[in-house]
N, C-alpha and C positions, 0 to 999 in steps of 0.2 A: 505492498499498499506507497502512495506517494506521501510525502510528508507535508508539511505547510512550505521550509525553506524547498523540496523539488519543484512543489507546485511556483511557487514565485520564478524560481531560475530557468520555470517553460517557458512565465511570461516576460519575463527579460530577453528568452533568446527570441520566442515569436517577436515582441516587439522589433526586434535590432533587425533580423529579417525584412519587417514591413517597414524598417527604413530604406534596407540595401536595396529592396522592391521598387522600391522609387527613389534611388539615386537617379537622379535628372542629366539627362539627355548631353552630349558632349563628354561627358565628363571621361579623363582618362582612363581603360577600361570599364567605365562602364554600363556596358552589353555586358559584359564578362558578367558585374559582379551582380545587376539583375539575374539573369539569368542564375546564376549558382543561387541564390534568392529564389528566385521560380523552384527547385527543387526541391529546397529546403516542405517551400508549399506542396509540391505534387507527392514527397512523399511519407506527406499528413493527408494527405485525401482531400484538400481541400485545394487542386488543380487537378483539369484532365489531362492528359499525354497527351492531344490537342494541345491546349494551351502552352503546356511546355516544346515544346516543337519550335514555335512561334520563337518562344527566348531563345531555343538554344538560335534558330535564323542571326537571331538578331544579335547578339550574345558579341559578333566579334562589329558589330556596326553601331558604335558608339552614339553614334545620332539618329535612328533607328526607334522613334515608337513603338513599342509593339503594339500598343493596347488598338492602336486601328487597323492591324492586321489582324488581331486576334476577330475582330467588329467583320473587316471584312470576308472572309472565313469562317463565321458562325460558328465559332467553338466552344466558346467561353464566356458567355450569356452573361452565367453568374460567376466567372470570378470580371465579367467588366461591370456588373454591379458592383462591386466588394470595395473597384476602382475608384469608385463614383467616374468610369468613365462611361456618355452615351450610344 
């Protein structure tokens, strides 16, 4: 059974990953950073494989926003909602 400290640690990790998935476009290595964070959410079943694939494709493209691509492919509606993307 998880302790209160474990719960706080898990919440802190999730908050850190949320910040990383929202790394601003154009920063050096930002595409890879977003992809690594996307993998975290995928492993937690909070993102589907098709959405993760878009982040993978965009990993080397620091200026490319994966959210419009996800929308255009129609693969991550729940994720887009969570990200506050229309």
